[in-house]
PLY file of the C-alpha trace (Angstrom):
ply
format ascii 1.0
element vertex 83
property float x
property float y
property float z
element edge 82
property int vertex1
property int vertex2
end_header
2.81 -27.19 -11.10
6.53 -26.81 -10.35
7.85 -24.41 -7.68
9.30 -22.12 -10.42
5.87 -21.77 -12.00
4.27 -21.13 -8.64
6.85 -18.37 -7.94
6.31 -16.83 -11.30
2.57 -16.69 -10.67
3.07 -15.28 -7.21
5.29 -12.60 -8.57
2.78 -11.64 -11.32
0.03 -11.33 -8.64
2.23 -9.24 -6.45
3.14 -6.97 -9.42
-0.57 -6.53 -10.24
-1.38 -5.54 -6.63
-0.24 -2.05 -7.64
-3.55 -1.62 -9.33
-5.21 -2.19 -5.99
-3.02 0.46 -4.58
-3.95 2.94 -7.29
-7.68 2.21 -6.70
-7.33 2.75 -2.96
-5.47 6.04 -3.50
-8.26 7.33 -5.81
-11.06 6.13 -3.52
-9.24 7.47 -0.48
-9.05 10.91 -2.05
-12.80 10.90 -2.56
-13.67 9.40 0.82
-11.38 11.85 2.67
-13.70 14.59 1.58
-16.60 12.86 3.27
-14.71 11.45 6.28
-11.09 12.11 6.87
-10.55 9.06 9.07
-12.26 6.55 6.70
-10.08 8.02 3.90
-6.99 7.43 6.00
-8.06 3.89 6.63
-8.10 3.38 2.83
-4.69 5.08 2.45
-3.26 2.78 5.09
-4.24 -0.25 3.08
-2.72 1.17 0.00
0.53 2.03 1.94
0.68 -1.45 3.41
0.34 -3.08 0.01
3.12 -0.81 -1.32
5.43 -1.74 1.52
4.68 -5.42 1.13
5.48 -5.19 -2.63
8.75 -3.45 -1.95
9.95 -6.37 0.20
8.35 -9.11 -1.92
9.73 -7.80 -5.18
13.07 -6.62 -3.70
12.50 -3.09 -4.84
15.22 -0.46 -4.58
15.96 0.87 -1.14
14.73 4.37 -2.05
11.32 2.96 -2.94
11.08 0.98 0.23
12.08 4.05 2.38
9.43 6.11 0.51
6.67 3.61 1.07
7.57 3.07 4.78
7.65 6.93 5.21
4.24 7.26 3.60
2.94 4.47 5.82
4.34 6.13 8.88
2.72 9.42 8.01
-0.66 7.79 7.50
-0.45 6.03 10.83
0.60 9.23 12.49
-2.47 11.11 11.01
-4.72 8.37 12.14
-3.35 8.50 15.67
-3.51 12.23 15.86
-7.16 12.15 14.61
-8.24 9.56 17.11
-6.61 11.19 20.11
0 1
1 2
2 3
3 4
4 5
5 6
6 7
7 8
8 9
9 10
10 11
11 12
12 13
13 14
14 15
15 16
16 17
17 18
18 19
19 20
20 21
21 22
22 23
23 24
24 25
25 26
26 27
27 28
28 29
29 30
30 31
31 32
32 33
33 34
34 35
35 36
36 37
37 38
38 39
39 40
40 41
41 42
42 43
43 44
44 45
45 46
46 47
47 48
48 49
49 50
50 51
51 52
52 53
53 54
54 55
55 56
56 57
57 58
58 59
59 60
60 61
61 62
62 63
63 64
64 65
65 66
66 67
67 68
68 69
69 70
70 71
71 72
72 73
73 74
74 75
75 76
76 77
77 78
78 79
79 80
80 81
81 82
């Protein structure tokens, strides 16, 4: 397999990772009702995937800033809950 085909395959996988993010967001909403902290752990996974995708796919700066802000909010909520 050539490098170009490997890159195309990697890009397709990274693009499809958004479905994992969607799944995590839906499950996180449900789990948050049961346990706020566990729900936030699921949200942090979704946010980390989104931030990774922004850099890997060279998304617009506004998308990157939004996803980093959401990640920071989630980290902040986890820290506040733990302390």
